[in-house]
C-alpha positions as CSV (number, residue, x, y, z in Angstrom):
1,M,-99.7,-146.4,-12.6
2,K,-100.6,-144.0,-10.4
3,I,-104.0,-142.1,-10.9
4,K,-104.2,-138.3,-11.0
5,E,-106.2,-137.2,-8.1
6,S,-108.4,-134.2,-8.9
7,L,-108.5,-131.1,-8.3
8,G,-112.0,-131.5,-6.0
9,Y,-110.7,-134.5,-4.6
10,R,-107.1,-133.0,-2.9
11,V,-109.2,-130.0,-1.4
12,F,-112.0,-132.6,0.2
13,K,-108.8,-134.3,1.7
14,V,-107.2,-131.2,3.1
15,I,-110.8,-130.4,4.3
16,D,-111.4,-133.7,5.8
17,I,-107.4,-133.6,7.2
18,I,-108.1,-130.4,8.9
19,I,-111.5,-131.6,10.3
20,L,-110.5,-134.5,11.5
21,S,-107.6,-133.2,13.3
22,F,-109.5,-130.6,14.9
23,V,-112.0,-133.3,16.4
24,A,-109.0,-135.4,17.6
25,L,-107.9,-132.4,19.4
26,V,-111.1,-131.7,21.0
27,C,-111.0,-134.8,22.0
28,L,-107.3,-134.9,23.3
29,Y,-107.2,-131.8,24.7
30,P,-109.0,-132.8,28.2
31,M,-106.2,-135.3,28.8
32,I,-103.5,-132.4,27.5
33,Y,-105.1,-130.2,29.7
34,V,-104.6,-132.6,33.4
35,L,-101.1,-133.3,32.6
36,F,-99.8,-129.9,31.8
37,A,-101.8,-128.8,35.1
38,S,-100.2,-131.4,37.0
39,L,-96.7,-130.8,35.8
40,S,-97.2,-126.9,36.6
41,D,-96.1,-125.1,39.7
42,S,-98.9,-124.6,42.3
43,S,-98.7,-120.7,42.3
44,Q,-98.8,-119.9,38.7
45,F,-101.5,-122.4,37.8
46,M,-104.0,-120.5,40.8
47,Q,-103.2,-117.2,38.5
48,H,-104.3,-119.0,35.3
49,S,-107.1,-119.0,33.7
50,G,-108.5,-120.4,30.0
51,L,-106.9,-122.8,27.8
52,L,-103.3,-124.6,28.9
53,F,-100.9,-125.3,26.3
54,K,-97.9,-126.1,28.3
55,P,-96.5,-126.7,32.0
56,L,-96.7,-123.4,33.8
57,G,-93.3,-123.2,35.6
58,F,-92.3,-127.2,35.1
59,T,-92.4,-128.9,38.4
60,L,-93.1,-132.6,39.9
61,D,-94.1,-131.4,42.8
62,S,-97.5,-132.6,42.9
63,Y,-96.5,-136.0,41.6
64,I,-94.1,-136.1,44.8
65,A,-97.3,-135.1,47.3
66,T,-99.6,-138.1,45.5
67,T,-97.1,-140.8,46.8
68,K,-97.3,-139.3,50.4
69,H,-101.2,-139.8,50.3
70,P,-101.2,-143.0,52.9
71,M,-103.8,-144.6,50.7
72,I,-102.5,-144.8,47.4
73,V,-99.8,-147.3,47.2
74,S,-102.7,-149.7,49.4
75,G,-105.2,-148.4,46.5
76,Y,-102.7,-150.0,44.0
77,K,-102.5,-152.7,45.1
78,N,-106.0,-153.3,46.0
79,T,-107.1,-152.6,42.4
80,L,-104.5,-155.3,41.0
81,L,-105.2,-157.5,43.3
82,V,-109.0,-157.5,42.0
83,L,-107.9,-157.1,38.6
84,V,-105.7,-160.1,38.8
85,G,-108.2,-162.2,40.3
86,G,-111.0,-161.0,38.5
87,L,-109.5,-161.0,35.1
88,A,-108.9,-164.8,35.4
89,V,-112.8,-165.6,36.9
90,N,-114.1,-163.6,34.1
91,M,-112.2,-165.2,31.3
92,F,-113.0,-168.6,32.6
93,C,-116.7,-168.2,33.0
94,T,-116.8,-166.2,29.2
95,V,-114.7,-168.5,27.5
96,T,-116.3,-171.5,28.7
97,G,-119.6,-170.3,28.8
98,A,-119.2,-169.1,25.6
99,Y,-117.8,-172.3,24.1
100,V,-121.2,-174.0,25.3
101,L,-123.2,-171.6,23.8
102,A,-121.8,-171.6,20.1
103,S,-121.5,-175.4,19.9
104,T,-123.9,-176.5,18.1
105,E,-123.9,-179.9,19.5
106,F,-125.8,-178.4,23.1
107,R,-129.4,-179.0,22.6
108,Y,-130.5,-176.4,25.1
109,R,-128.3,-174.0,23.4
110,K,-131.3,-171.9,21.8
111,I,-132.8,-171.3,25.1
112,V,-130.1,-170.8,26.7
113,N,-128.9,-167.9,24.4
114,M,-132.3,-166.6,24.7
115,L,-132.0,-166.6,28.7
116,V,-128.5,-164.6,28.4
117,T,-129.8,-162.0,26.2
118,F,-132.5,-161.6,28.2
119,T,-130.1,-160.5,31.4
120,M,-129.2,-157.6,28.7
121,L,-132.7,-156.2,29.3
122,F,-133.8,-156.2,32.7
123,S,-131.3,-157.1,35.6
124,G,-132.3,-157.2,39.2
125,G,-131.2,-153.8,40.1
126,M,-128.9,-152.3,43.0
127,V,-131.1,-153.5,46.6
128,P,-131.3,-157.3,45.6
129,T,-128.1,-157.5,44.2
130,Y,-126.9,-156.1,47.3
131,L,-128.9,-158.7,49.5
132,A,-128.0,-161.0,47.5
133,V,-124.3,-160.3,48.1
134,K,-124.8,-159.8,51.7
135,A,-126.7,-163.2,52.1
136,Y,-123.8,-165.3,50.3
137,G,-121.8,-163.4,53.4
138,L,-119.8,-161.6,51.0
139,L,-119.9,-158.3,52.4
140,D,-116.3,-156.5,53.0
141,S,-114.7,-158.8,50.8
142,Y,-112.9,-158.9,47.2
143,W,-115.2,-161.6,46.3
144,A,-118.1,-159.0,46.1
145,L,-116.0,-157.0,43.4
146,V,-115.3,-160.4,41.6
147,I,-118.5,-162.5,41.3
148,P,-121.3,-160.6,40.5
149,T,-119.9,-159.4,37.7
150,A,-118.3,-162.6,37.1
151,I,-120.0,-162.7,33.3
152,N,-120.6,-160.1,30.8
153,T,-123.5,-160.3,28.9
154,F,-122.3,-158.2,26.1
155,N,-118.9,-160.4,26.1
156,L,-120.0,-163.3,26.4
157,I,-122.0,-162.6,23.6
158,I,-118.8,-161.5,21.5
159,M,-116.7,-164.5,22.3
160,R,-119.5,-166.7,21.5
161,T,-119.7,-165.0,18.0
162,A,-116.0,-165.0,17.6
163,F,-116.0,-169.6,18.7
164,A,-119.1,-169.6,16.3
165,G,-117.6,-168.5,13.3
166,L,-115.0,-171.2,13.4
167,P,-115.1,-173.6,10.9
168,P,-116.8,-177.1,12.0
169,S,-114.2,-179.4,10.5
170,L,-112.1,-178.4,13.1
171,A,-113.5,-179.6,15.9
172,E,-114.4,-182.9,14.0
173,S,-111.2,-183.6,13.0
174,A,-109.4,-182.9,16.5
175,R,-112.5,-185.2,18.0
176,L,-111.3,-187.8,15.5
177,D,-108.3,-188.1,17.0
178,G,-109.3,-188.8,20.5
179,A,-109.1,-185.0,21.6
180,N,-111.9,-183.8,24.4
181,D,-113.9,-180.4,24.5
182,F,-111.7,-179.2,26.8
183,I,-108.4,-179.8,24.5
184,I,-110.4,-178.3,21.4
185,M,-111.3,-174.8,23.3
186,S,-107.9,-174.5,24.7
187,R,-105.6,-175.5,22.2
188,I,-107.8,-174.6,18.8
189,A,-110.2,-172.4,19.4
190,L,-109.0,-170.2,21.6
191,P,-105.3,-169.4,19.7
192,L,-107.3,-168.6,16.5
193,C,-110.0,-166.6,18.3
194,M,-106.7,-164.4,20.0
195,P,-108.2,-160.9,18.7
196,T,-111.3,-161.4,20.3
197,V,-109.5,-162.7,23.7
198,A,-107.4,-159.3,23.7
199,V,-110.6,-157.1,23.2
200,I,-112.3,-159.1,26.0
201,V,-109.7,-158.7,28.3
202,L,-109.1,-155.3,28.0
203,Y,-113.1,-154.7,28.6
204,Y,-113.0,-156.6,31.8
205,G,-109.5,-154.9,32.8
206,V,-111.1,-151.2,32.1
207,Q,-114.5,-152.3,33.8
208,H,-112.3,-153.7,36.9
209,W,-109.8,-150.6,36.9
210,N,-112.4,-148.0,36.7
211,A,-114.8,-149.8,39.4
212,W,-115.5,-147.7,42.4
213,F,-119.1,-148.7,43.0
214,Q,-119.6,-151.4,44.1
215,A,-116.3,-151.0,46.4
216,M,-118.1,-148.0,48.0
217,L,-121.4,-150.5,48.2
218,Y,-119.7,-153.7,49.4
219,L,-116.2,-152.5,51.6
220,Q,-116.3,-151.5,54.7
221,S,-112.5,-151.3,55.9
222,R,-110.6,-148.8,54.2
223,Q,-107.7,-151.0,54.2
224,K,-109.5,-153.0,51.3
225,Y,-110.6,-149.8,49.1
226,P,-109.5,-149.8,44.9
227,L,-107.7,-146.9,43.5
228,Q,-110.6,-145.3,42.3
229,L,-112.4,-145.4,45.3
230,I,-109.2,-143.4,46.8
231,L,-109.4,-141.0,43.8
232,R,-113.3,-139.9,44.3
233,E,-112.1,-139.4,48.1
234,I,-109.9,-136.7,46.9
235,L,-111.3,-135.4,44.2
236,L,-115.1,-135.2,45.4
237,Q,-114.5,-134.7,49.1
238,N,-111.0,-132.7,48.8
239,D,-108.9,-135.1,50.7
240,T,-105.5,-133.9,50.1
241,S,-104.4,-132.6,53.3
242,S,-102.5,-135.6,53.6
243,M,-100.6,-134.8,50.8
244,T,-100.1,-130.9,50.8
245,G,-99.6,-130.1,54.6
246,P,-102.1,-127.4,56.6
247,G,-103.1,-124.2,55.6
248,G,-102.2,-121.6,53.1
249,A,-102.9,-120.1,49.5
250,D,-100.2,-122.3,48.5
251,T,-101.7,-125.3,49.7
252,I,-104.7,-125.0,48.3
253,G,-102.8,-124.1,45.0
254,M,-101.1,-127.5,45.2
255,S,-104.9,-129.3,46.0
256,D,-105.6,-128.2,42.5
257,T,-102.4,-129.6,40.8
258,V,-102.4,-132.8,43.3
259,K,-105.6,-134.0,41.8
260,Y,-104.5,-133.6,38.5
261,A,-101.3,-135.5,39.2
262,V,-104.1,-138.2,41.1
263,I,-105.9,-138.5,37.9
264,I,-103.0,-139.0,35.8
265,V,-101.5,-141.6,38.2
266,S,-104.5,-143.5,38.1
267,T,-105.0,-143.6,34.1
268,L,-101.9,-144.2,33.3
269,P,-101.6,-147.7,33.5
270,I,-104.7,-148.6,31.1
271,L,-103.3,-145.6,28.5
272,A,-99.9,-147.8,28.6
273,L,-101.8,-150.9,27.8
274,Y,-103.8,-149.9,24.9
275,P,-101.1,-149.7,22.3
276,F,-100.2,-153.2,22.6
277,L,-103.8,-154.5,22.2
278,Q,-104.6,-152.3,20.0
279,R,-104.2,-154.0,17.0
280,Y,-106.1,-157.3,18.8
281,F,-108.7,-154.7,19.5
282,V,-109.5,-153.0,16.2
283,K,-109.8,-157.1,14.6
284,G,-111.6,-158.6,17.7
285,V,-114.4,-155.6,17.2
286,M,-114.9,-156.6,13.7
287,V,-116.0,-160.4,14.7
288,G,-119.6,-160.8,13.0
289,A,-119.7,-157.4,10.8
290,V,-118.8,-159.4,7.8
291,K,-120.8,-162.2,6.7
292,G,-120.0,-164.7,3.6
């Protein structure tokens, strides 16, 4: 039987929808503005001021110009290389570490958990980390972008909580059948914690994709620069001459639209990946939120 809604409740729903729609628009509009600006004609965009609700003279010239930058393609390759290799290292270290810390059979579990949590409050700092990377001979190496961030403490705690929430009887019955810890972790625990794994993969993936500060510190060869460091040069140093050509007002306008196009190109892969992981993301972030 359908319950009749009161007038006050219907008014509340309408006001609620209006307010939430406005908040959503405020959050989405900066990205919409960047997209419309990247699709706009450079000369018309130079003469425009204020909000932008549609492309001004639809054109793909800015995206075509983006492909002419000599470092964009190599930046993509370097970022993908660090992303794939970094994710493999991150997930292996995080999953195995979380499984050990969630095991009640590990004698020093409480002490190690306390030490792991302690690293969230205090860290060595930038200079000691740089000296450690230099001492291990990792400067100007892709490993300098992977090894220092092999484990994120927050992600480790989320993964540990997911493993700890599994019934102990599953591991006990598997051991009776002769399974060791590696088999229990890979064939029982991980499949049951796939929503959490998807969330951790997304966290680490976004971290590697957006990373530029470590690359600026540790990489010396421009051929190894990731995409975000190239993007930083384009946006902050106005390094668009290789894409827009020399001189003139048209070049200045083209430079602005090219910057917006580069932003879209650099964020599009993450935006395209997120919808496929959204359902796992919602489930995984709720791990440990409800007890009993």
